C-alpha positions as CSV (number, residue, x, y, z in Angstrom):
1,X,-21.8,35.6,9.4
2,X,-25.7,35.5,10.1
3,X,-26.6,38.5,12.6
4,X,-22.9,37.8,14.1
5,X,-23.5,40.0,17.6
6,X,-26.7,39.2,18.2
7,X,-26.4,35.1,17.1
8,X,-23.3,35.1,19.6
9,X,-25.7,36.3,22.3
10,X,-28.1,33.7,21.6
11,X,-25.5,30.9,21.6
12,X,-24.6,31.6,25.0
13,X,-27.7,32.3,26.4
14,X,-30.3,29.4,25.3
15,X,-33.4,31.7,26.7
16,X,-32.7,34.3,24.0
17,X,-33.0,31.8,21.3
18,X,-36.0,32.2,18.9
19,X,-36.4,35.4,20.3
20,X,-36.0,39.2,19.0
21,X,-33.1,40.4,20.6
22,X,-30.9,43.6,19.8
23,X,-27.5,43.9,20.8
24,X,-26.6,47.8,21.9
25,X,-28.8,50.1,24.1
26,X,-32.2,50.6,24.8
27,X,-31.9,54.2,25.8
28,X,-32.9,57.5,24.4
29,X,-29.2,57.5,22.9
30,X,-29.0,53.9,22.6
31,X,-28.2,52.7,18.9
32,X,-28.4,48.8,17.8
33,X,-25.3,47.6,17.0
34,X,-26.7,44.1,15.8
35,X,-30.7,42.6,15.9
36,X,-31.4,38.6,15.6
37,X,-33.5,37.8,12.4
38,X,-36.4,37.3,14.9
39,X,-36.1,40.8,15.6
40,X,-35.8,42.2,11.8
41,X,-39.3,40.9,11.1
42,X,-40.6,43.9,12.9
43,X,-37.7,45.9,10.6
44,X,-35.3,46.3,13.6
45,X,-31.8,46.9,12.0
46,X,-28.3,47.9,13.0
47,X,-27.7,51.9,13.1
48,X,-31.1,52.4,14.5
49,X,-31.9,54.1,17.3
50,X,-32.9,52.2,20.5
51,X,-36.2,54.0,21.0
52,X,-37.2,53.6,17.3
53,X,-36.3,49.8,17.5
54,X,-38.6,49.3,20.7
55,X,-41.1,51.2,18.8
56,X,-41.3,48.9,15.9
57,X,-40.6,45.9,18.5
58,X,-42.3,46.5,21.6
59,X,-41.4,43.3,22.9
60,X,-37.9,43.3,21.9
61,X,-35.0,42.2,24.2
62,X,-31.8,44.3,24.7
63,X,-28.5,42.9,25.3
64,X,-25.1,44.8,26.2
65,X,-22.4,43.8,23.9
66,X,-19.5,42.0,24.5
67,X,-17.0,42.5,22.2
68,X,-14.1,40.7,23.7
69,X,-16.5,37.3,23.1
70,X,-17.0,38.3,19.2
71,X,-13.5,38.9,19.3
72,X,-12.4,35.1,20.7
73,X,-15.2,34.0,18.5
74,X,-13.9,35.6,15.3
75,X,-10.5,34.5,16.0
76,X,-11.7,30.6,15.6
77,X,-13.8,31.1,12.4
78,X,-10.6,32.4,10.8
79,X,-8.5,29.8,12.0
80,X,-10.9,28.0,10.0
81,X,-10.4,30.0,7.0
82,X,-6.7,29.5,7.3
83,X,-7.5,25.7,7.0
84,X,-7.9,26.7,3.2
85,X,-5.9,29.5,2.2
86,X,-3.6,32.0,3.6
87,X,-5.4,34.5,1.4
88,X,-7.8,35.9,3.8
89,X,-8.7,39.7,4.0
90,X,-10.5,40.4,7.2
91,X,-13.4,43.5,6.8
92,X,-14.6,43.4,10.3
93,X,-15.0,40.5,13.5
94,X,-17.8,38.9,11.1
95,X,-17.0,39.1,7.7
96,X,-13.6,38.5,5.4
97,X,-12.8,37.9,1.8
98,X,-10.9,34.5,0.9
99,X,-8.9,34.1,-2.5
100,X,-9.4,29.9,-2.9
101,X,-8.0,30.2,-6.7
102,X,-4.7,28.0,-5.2
103,X,-6.2,26.7,-1.9
104,X,-4.8,24.0,0.6
105,X,-7.0,21.1,0.0
106,X,-6.7,21.3,-3.8
107,X,-10.6,21.7,-4.5
108,X,-11.0,23.1,-7.8
109,X,-14.4,24.5,-7.3
110,X,-14.9,27.5,-4.9
111,X,-18.8,26.9,-4.3
112,X,-17.5,23.5,-2.2
113,X,-14.9,25.0,-0.3
114,X,-17.6,27.8,0.8
115,X,-20.3,25.0,1.6
116,X,-17.6,23.3,3.5
117,X,-16.2,26.5,5.4
118,X,-20.0,27.3,6.2
119,X,-20.3,23.5,7.5
120,X,-17.4,23.6,9.7
121,X,-18.5,26.8,11.3
122,X,-22.0,25.3,11.7
123,X,-20.6,22.0,13.6
124,X,-17.6,23.5,15.4
125,X,-18.9,26.7,16.6
126,X,-22.6,26.4,16.3
127,X,-23.4,29.6,14.3
128,X,-24.7,30.1,10.7
129,X,-22.5,31.9,7.9
130,X,-23.6,32.7,4.5
131,X,-20.9,33.1,1.5
132,X,-21.3,34.8,-1.9
133,X,-18.4,33.5,-4.7
134,X,-17.2,35.1,-7.6
135,X,-14.4,36.1,-9.6
136,X,-14.0,39.5,-7.9
137,X,-14.6,40.6,-4.4
138,X,-17.1,42.8,-5.5
139,X,-19.3,40.6,-7.1
140,X,-18.8,37.9,-4.4
141,X,-19.7,40.4,-1.8
142,X,-22.7,41.6,-3.4
143,X,-23.6,37.5,-4.0
144,X,-23.0,37.1,-0.1
145,X,-26.3,38.9,0.5
146,X,-28.5,36.5,-1.7
147,X,-29.2,34.0,-0.1
148,X,-28.9,35.3,3.9
149,X,-29.5,33.7,6.6
150,X,-27.3,30.3,6.3
151,X,-27.1,30.1,2.2
152,X,-24.7,30.9,-0.5
153,X,-24.7,32.1,-3.9
154,X,-22.3,31.8,-6.8
155,X,-22.2,34.0,-10.0
156,X,-19.5,32.1,-12.2
157,X,-17.6,34.6,-14.6
158,X,-20.1,34.1,-17.9
159,X,-23.0,35.5,-15.5
160,X,-21.2,38.4,-14.2
161,X,-22.2,40.9,-16.8
162,X,-25.8,39.7,-16.9
163,X,-25.9,39.7,-13.2
164,X,-24.8,43.4,-12.8
165,X,-26.8,44.7,-15.6
166,X,-30.0,43.1,-13.6
167,X,-29.2,44.7,-10.4
168,X,-31.1,47.5,-8.8
169,X,-28.6,50.2,-8.6
170,X,-29.0,50.4,-4.3
171,X,-28.2,46.8,-4.4
172,X,-24.4,48.1,-5.7
173,X,-21.8,47.8,-2.4
174,X,-20.2,51.3,-1.9
175,X,-23.5,53.2,-3.5
176,X,-25.1,54.1,-0.3
177,X,-29.0,56.0,0.2
178,X,-27.5,59.9,-1.1
179,X,-25.8,58.2,-4.5
180,X,-28.5,56.0,-5.3
181,X,-31.2,58.9,-5.1
182,X,-28.8,61.1,-7.2
183,X,-28.8,58.4,-9.7
184,X,-32.6,57.9,-9.8
185,X,-32.7,61.6,-10.6
186,X,-30.3,60.8,-13.5
187,X,-32.9,58.0,-14.8
188,X,-30.4,55.1,-13.4
189,X,-32.1,52.8,-11.7
190,X,-30.4,49.1,-12.4
191,X,-26.9,48.4,-13.7
192,X,-28.0,48.3,-17.4
193,X,-29.1,51.9,-16.8
194,X,-25.4,52.9,-15.3
195,X,-24.0,50.6,-18.4
196,X,-25.5,53.0,-20.9
197,X,-23.9,56.1,-19.5
198,X,-20.8,57.0,-20.8
199,X,-18.0,57.6,-18.8
200,X,-17.4,61.4,-19.7
201,X,-21.2,61.4,-18.6
202,X,-20.5,59.9,-14.8
203,X,-17.5,61.9,-14.1
204,X,-19.3,65.2,-14.8
205,X,-21.7,63.8,-12.4
206,X,-19.7,61.9,-9.9
207,X,-16.4,63.1,-10.4
208,X,-13.8,60.5,-9.7
209,X,-16.4,57.9,-8.4
210,X,-18.0,58.2,-11.6
211,X,-15.0,56.6,-13.3
212,X,-15.0,53.7,-10.8
213,X,-19.0,53.3,-11.7
214,X,-18.3,53.0,-15.3
215,X,-15.6,50.1,-15.0
216,X,-17.5,48.3,-12.0
217,X,-21.0,47.7,-13.8
218,X,-18.5,46.1,-17.0
219,X,-16.8,43.9,-14.2
220,X,-13.7,45.6,-14.5
221,X,-12.7,45.7,-11.0
222,X,-10.0,43.1,-9.9
223,X,-8.8,44.0,-6.4
224,X,-6.6,41.2,-5.0
225,X,-7.6,40.1,-1.6
226,X,-5.1,41.6,0.8
227,X,-4.2,39.3,3.8
228,X,-2.1,41.8,5.7
229,X,-4.5,45.1,5.8
230,X,-2.7,47.9,7.1
231,X,-4.7,50.0,9.6
232,X,-5.5,53.3,8.4
233,X,-6.7,55.1,11.7
234,X,-7.5,54.7,15.4
235,X,-10.1,56.3,16.7
236,X,-12.5,56.5,19.8
237,X,-16.1,58.7,20.2
238,X,-18.6,58.7,22.8
239,X,-22.4,59.5,22.3
240,X,-23.7,61.5,25.2
241,X,-27.2,60.8,27.0
242,X,-27.8,64.8,26.8
243,X,-26.6,67.1,24.4
244,X,-24.2,69.7,24.7
245,X,-24.5,73.6,24.0
246,X,-21.2,74.8,25.4
247,X,-17.5,74.2,24.0
248,X,-16.6,73.8,27.7
249,X,-18.7,71.1,28.5
250,X,-17.4,69.8,24.9
251,X,-13.8,70.0,25.8
252,X,-14.5,68.3,29.4
253,X,-15.5,65.0,27.0
254,X,-12.9,65.6,24.7
255,X,-10.2,65.6,27.2
256,X,-11.5,61.8,28.3
257,X,-11.8,60.6,24.5
258,X,-8.0,61.6,24.2
259,X,-7.8,59.7,27.2
260,X,-9.4,56.5,25.2
261,X,-7.8,57.7,22.3
262,X,-3.9,57.7,23.5
263,X,-4.6,54.1,25.3
264,X,-6.0,52.5,21.8
265,X,-2.7,54.4,20.1
266,X,-0.1,52.9,22.7
267,X,-1.7,49.7,22.7
268,X,-1.8,49.3,18.7
269,X,1.8,50.8,19.1
270,X,1.3,53.6,16.3
271,X,1.6,57.1,16.4
272,X,0.0,59.5,13.9
273,X,0.1,62.7,12.2
274,X,-3.4,64.0,11.1
275,X,-5.9,64.8,14.1
276,X,-9.7,64.9,13.3
277,X,-12.8,66.1,15.4
278,X,-15.9,64.6,14.5
279,X,-19.0,66.4,15.6
280,X,-22.5,64.9,15.4
281,X,-25.4,67.6,16.1
282,X,-28.5,66.9,17.4
283,X,-30.2,66.8,13.7
284,X,-27.7,64.0,12.8
285,X,-25.6,66.1,10.3
286,X,-21.7,65.5,10.9
287,X,-19.1,67.8,10.4
288,X,-15.4,67.3,10.6
289,X,-12.3,69.5,11.5
290,X,-8.3,68.2,10.7
291,X,-5.0,69.4,11.1
292,X,-1.9,67.5,10.0
293,X,1.0,68.3,12.7
294,X,4.6,67.8,11.3
295,X,5.3,64.6,13.7
296,X,3.6,61.7,14.8
297,X,2.0,62.0,17.8
298,X,0.2,59.6,20.5
299,X,0.3,61.7,23.7
300,X,-2.9,62.8,25.4
301,X,-1.9,66.0,26.0
302,X,-0.9,67.1,22.3
303,X,-4.2,65.5,21.1
304,X,-6.3,67.7,23.4
305,X,-4.0,70.6,22.6
306,X,-4.6,69.7,18.6
307,X,-8.3,69.0,19.3
308,X,-9.0,72.5,21.1
309,X,-8.0,74.2,18.3
310,X,-10.3,72.5,16.1
311,X,-13.1,72.8,18.2
312,X,-12.6,76.6,18.6
313,X,-11.9,76.9,14.9
314,X,-15.3,78.1,14.4
315,X,-18.5,77.7,16.3
316,X,-20.3,74.8,16.4
317,X,-23.8,74.9,14.5
318,X,-25.9,73.2,16.5
319,X,-26.3,71.4,19.8
320,X,-24.1,68.3,19.9
321,X,-25.1,64.4,20.7
322,X,-21.3,63.0,19.4
323,X,-17.9,63.8,19.9
324,X,-15.2,62.1,17.9
325,X,-11.4,62.0,18.0
326,X,-9.5,60.0,15.2
327,X,-5.6,59.9,14.1
328,X,-4.7,58.9,10.5
329,X,-1.3,59.3,8.8
330,X,-0.1,56.5,10.8
331,X,3.5,55.7,10.8
332,X,3.1,52.1,9.9
333,X,2.7,52.8,6.2
334,X,6.0,53.0,5.9
335,X,8.6,50.1,8.0
336,X,11.3,52.9,7.3
337,X,9.6,55.3,9.3
338,X,11.7,56.4,12.7
339,X,10.1,58.0,15.2
340,X,12.3,60.3,16.6
341,X,11.7,62.2,20.1
342,X,10.9,65.8,19.7
343,X,10.4,68.0,22.6
344,X,7.4,70.1,22.3
345,X,6.4,73.2,24.2
346,X,2.5,73.2,25.1
347,X,0.5,75.9,25.7
348,X,-1.4,76.0,29.0
349,X,-4.0,78.4,30.2
350,X,-3.2,79.8,33.6
């Protein structure tokens, strides 16, 4: 979907159409979740601070996110997908992979199917979508960004290798700024440069990822579309209006975050064994601390006790702007998992 959250807001409020808007917060701690294409002309981007976004575009309009509304629209979009194939792998509310090798319409052209789906989304929901079509999820993902907004790009099998060879390395899906910079320092600027390196060379410099990059640029990456993706984690976090400098204040915030996380675990009917504390400092450096328990948990009291241990595991490095708690190693990975009640002696300070 093209600028999904922002487009939904413009759809529901005609006064916002054609104007630069950002979904998110304008405060000092606010972050842009999505920006309309009118705002992007002023270099307003998702994950940008609200203050910087306002600086780039003084007349920017901020809108509070309405995730229930976005979820409602997302479900309608997926209903359209399922008219064509049951092999739909959602990545988020606004993005999904579809395998249309065998489709319900019997249409031999994936490009025509993509065009028809995009047209239905426009006709039925008044929203624009873009698509990438190829013989692998990796290439289709890259192709989906080429003709945005409201366009599509097909990379047929015989063009995949030339396409990857000419592609700037920073355009490879999964290669972020840090990795791209490391590659630049090694003389790797394009897919062809990457292809010229041996697997041994890449593994030496990028460890396990090196082998992945070696096969990726040769088109040897055929991950299946997985229609039933298992949830791997449940998390809750909060960014504070003022930096926290004391562990005591941090524990107060972590109690509220634990309460929210407990609600999410109960709502999703899952428990987990591994608890991770996420700390983002005022200089934006992020640190995580984890502990794996011998039993599945979802209760606030146990979450809080574990997080307290992680927080006091070592001294915080700086003032803190964000705290988060996540639970992984969930009990949904095996249908045979049986969660037995366990009596746990909790520790309390008197």
